[in-house]
C-alpha positions in Angstrom: -0.1 -0.1 0.1 1.3 3.8 -0.7 1.0 5.9 2.4 3.7 8.5 1.8 1.9 12.1 1.6 1.4 13.3 -1.7 3.0 16.5 -0.8 6.1 16.4 -0.3 8.9 19.2 -1.0 12.1 20.5 -0.4 11.6 21.3 3.7 13.4 24.8 5.3 16.6 24.0 7.0 15.9 26.3 10.1 14.2 24.5 13.0 10.5 25.2 13.7 10.3 27.8 16.3 8.3 28.7 18.6 6.5 31.4 16.3 5.6 28.7 14.1 3.8 26.9 16.6 1.8 30.4 17.6 1.0 30.7 13.7 -0.3 27.1 13.7 -2.5 28.0 16.7 -4.0 31.4 15.4 -4.7 29.3 12.0 -6.6 26.4 14.0 -8.4 29.3 16.4 -9.7 31.1 13.1 -10.8 27.4 11.4 -12.4 25.4 13.6 -14.1 23.1 11.3 -13.1 21.8 8.0 -15.0 21.4 4.8 -16.5 18.1 5.8 -17.6 19.2 9.3 -19.3 22.4 7.2 -20.9 19.8 4.6 -22.7 18.1 8.2 -20.4 14.8 7.4 -19.4 12.9 11.1 -16.3 11.4 9.8 -16.2 8.1 11.1 -14.3 4.9 9.4 -17.8 3.2 8.4 -19.1 3.3 4.8 -21.3 6.3 4.6 -19.3 8.9 5.9 -16.6 7.7 4.1 -18.8 7.8 0.8 -19.9 11.3 1.7 -16.3 12.2 2.0 -15.5 11.1 -1.4 -18.4 13.2 -2.8 -17.1 16.3 -0.9 -14.1 15.9 -2.4 -15.5 15.1 -6.4 -17.7 18.7 -5.7 -14.8 20.7 -4.3 -12.4 19.3 -7.3 -14.3 21.9 -9.8 -13.1 25.5 -10.6 -15.9 26.3 -8.3 -16.1 28.7 -4.9 -15.7 25.8 -1.9 -18.6 27.1 0.2 -20.6 26.4 -3.2 -19.2 22.8 -3.1 -20.2 22.4 0.5 -23.8 23.9 0.0 -24.1 21.0 -2.9 -22.7 18.4 -0.7 -25.4 19.0 2.2 -28.2 19.7 -0.6 -27.3 16.1 -1.8 -27.4 14.3 1.7 -30.5 16.4 2.7 -32.2 14.7 -0.5 -31.3 11.3 1.0 -28.2 10.6 -1.3 -25.9 9.7 1.4 -24.3 6.5 0.4 -23.2 4.6 -3.2 -26.5 2.7 -3.3 -29.1 6.1 -2.7 -27.1 7.7 -5.0 -27.2 4.9 -7.7 -30.5 4.4 -7.2 -31.9 8.3 -7.9 -32.7 9.3 -11.1 -30.2 11.8 -12.7 -32.5 14.5 -12.7 -33.0 13.9 -8.6 -29.4 14.6 -9.0 -29.1 17.4 -11.0 -32.1 18.8 -8.6 -30.3 18.5 -5.4 -26.9 20.3 -7.0 -28.9 23.2 -7.9 -30.8 23.6 -4.7 -27.0 23.9 -3.7 -26.1 26.5 -6.2 -23.8 23.8 -8.0 -25.3 24.9 -11.1 -22.3 25.6 -14.0 -21.4 21.7 -13.3 -24.8 20.1 -12.2 -25.2 17.7 -15.2 -21.8 16.5 -16.0 -21.7 16.2 -12.0 -24.6 14.3 -11.7 -23.9 11.7 -14.5 -20.3 11.4 -12.7 -21.8 10.9 -9.4 -24.3 8.1 -10.7 -21.8 6.6 -12.6 -19.1 6.3 -9.5 -21.7 5.1 -7.2 -22.0 2.2 -9.5 -18.2 1.5 -9.5 -18.3 1.6 -6.1 -20.9 -0.6 -5.5 -19.3 -3.3 -8.0 -15.7 -3.0 -6.9 -16.1 -2.6 -3.0 -19.8 -3.5 -2.5 -20.2 0.3 -1.5 -17.6 0.4 1.0 -14.6 2.3 0.8 -12.7 0.6 3.6 -12.3 -2.0 0.9 -9.9 0.7 -1.1 -7.4 0.1 1.7 -7.1 -3.7 0.4 -5.7 -2.1 -2.9 -1.8 -2.1 -3.6 -2.0 1.5 -4.2 -5.1 3.1 -2.8 -4.8 6.8 -4.4 -4.1 5.2 -7.8 -7.4 3.2 -7.3 -9.3 6.2 -6.0 -8.6 8.0 -9.5 -10.8 5.0 -11.3 -13.5 6.7 -9.8 -15.6 9.4 -12.2 -15.1 12.7 -11.2 -11.5 12.2 -8.9 -8.3 13.5 -10.5 -5.4 14.1 -8.2 -6.8 17.3 -6.7 -9.9 15.2 -5.5 -8.0 12.3 -4.5 -5.7 14.8 -2.2 -9.1 16.3 -0.8 -10.0 13.0 0.3 -6.9 11.7 1.9 -6.2 14.7 3.7 -9.8 14.7 5.3 -9.7 10.7 5.8 -6.1 10.9 7.5 -7.3 10.9 10.8 -9.1 7.9 10.9 -6.6 6.2 8.4 -3.4 7.0 10.2 -1.5 5.1 7.5 -1.7 7.7 5.2 -0.6 10.6 8.0 0.8 12.8 7.2 -1.1 13.9 4.5 0.0 17.4 3.7 -0.6 17.5 -0.1 0.4 20.7 -2.7 -2.0 23.2 -2.0 -1.5 22.9 1.9 1.8 23.2 1.8 0.9 26.4 -0.6 -0.6 27.4 2.5 2.3 26.9 4.8 4.9 28.6 2.6 2.5 31.7 2.6 2.4 31.7 6.5 6.0 31.2 6.9 6.0 27.6 8.0 7.8 24.4 7.2 7.0 23.0 3.6 7.7 19.8 5.3 4.5 17.2 6.0 6.5 15.4 8.5 7.4 18.7 10.2 4.1 20.2 10.1 2.5 16.9 11.5 4.4 17.8 14.8 2.6 21.0 15.8 -0.6 19.1 16.0 -1.7 15.7 17.6 -2.6 12.8 15.1 -6.5 13.5 15.4 -5.9 17.5 14.5 -3.8 16.5 11.2 -7.2 16.9 8.9 -8.2 20.5 10.8 -4.2 21.5 10.1 -4.2 20.4 6.5 -7.7 21.9 5.8 -6.6 25.2 7.3 -3.7 25.3 5.7 -5.6 25.0 2.0 -7.6 28.0 3.8 -4.6 30.1 4.2 -3.7 29.0 0.8 -6.9 30.2 -1.2 -7.6 33.1 0.9 -4.7 35.9 1.2 -6.7 38.3 3.7 -7.2 34.8 6.4 -3.3 34.4 5.9 -2.5 37.7 6.6 -4.8 37.9 9.8 -3.4 35.0 11.1 0.1 36.5 11.0 -1.1 39.7 12.1 -2.3 38.1 15.3 1.0 36.5 15.9 2.9 39.7 15.5 0.6 42.0 18.2 0.4 38.9 20.8 
């Protein structure tokens, strides 16, 4: 099984400092909820929440605002489409309608098709249980077979599940490392993972992604540290 973090790059030579730790604390204080939590997913190592996390990864992979992707995920789940069977059994139009309700209109038709085909693949290959993905020689590569999951989607999914699948930790992907560099933190997954307990790694990775995408947030974090 491949467990190495996708985000590997040359780390800074200087050792982590007290300032680095303060930056991480300030970031987590401002990003208490991950995208997964915002979508109403209570992530556990059971089939339904794992599948919901995969659906969210598909939605977040598109060139669309993250808040719209989160809202669309919530709309799908509110419509009862919370596992591969219910997603596969839903009509194409039912999926389109749920995506539209969440504001996911630019990609709703194509995404509806991908969600249907992806659910069918998961039912056929894993009996709808993503825990069986861990039996694959290379789980990340196997994820890429799911319609709508490319390298970005695989990164999103694995950085979310590393808290319950510790064999993937620390999973700090390229986008999270962009956030670390913006905050002046080490660009090494191993060093970054030393700042938080293992269960907090998904929240740290998620917060770093927010910092990469939201420069005002990063500036606010750094200003809070400077003024402390």
